[in-house]
C-alpha angles and dihedrals in degrees: 000000000000117000090233088065091050094050111016092169094057118078125219092253092057090045091051091051089052091050091048093050091046089052094049092050090042092054089051090049092049088051090052089049095050093044089052090046091052095049098039101042092089094043102047121057119210127045095239096053091042096050093041091053091049090046093054092050091050092043094058092049090047096050094055094051098038093051097045104029111022104038099014087212121198091186113114115278091233090057096046095040092053092051091042090055091050091049094048094045086057090047092047090055091048091047096048095044093048093045091050091050096045098041106029100031105029097029099231117160111264096244094046091049093046091051091055093046092047092062092053095044092046093055092048091048094051095050093048093045094048098043103032121008107053099032 
């Protein structure tokens, strides 16, 4: 389905700006995630607990910037936060399951696996944010 059919009132320029802002905040969030992963990997045993902890740290940083900078949402914070939590709980499950499969089962290095998973989780997060959370 074309995006113009999803949001006929929003032009492509405005959509592109939203994507660009989302990307900027996302890169910052990914940086926060990988910094947390680097510093916590020797303190937290178990890939699922480690990646989930890093994800929650990054998620909090991301919410604050996505709500106020990317989407400039005027929807109540209770409304957006509740939906944001649901979205990220889903993304945490995807992240943990894929990391377990890629690292523990397939033997990929942790940073290679996380790079792959990050692309998938980012796409899921944008679509849910754009179409559901901040509207």
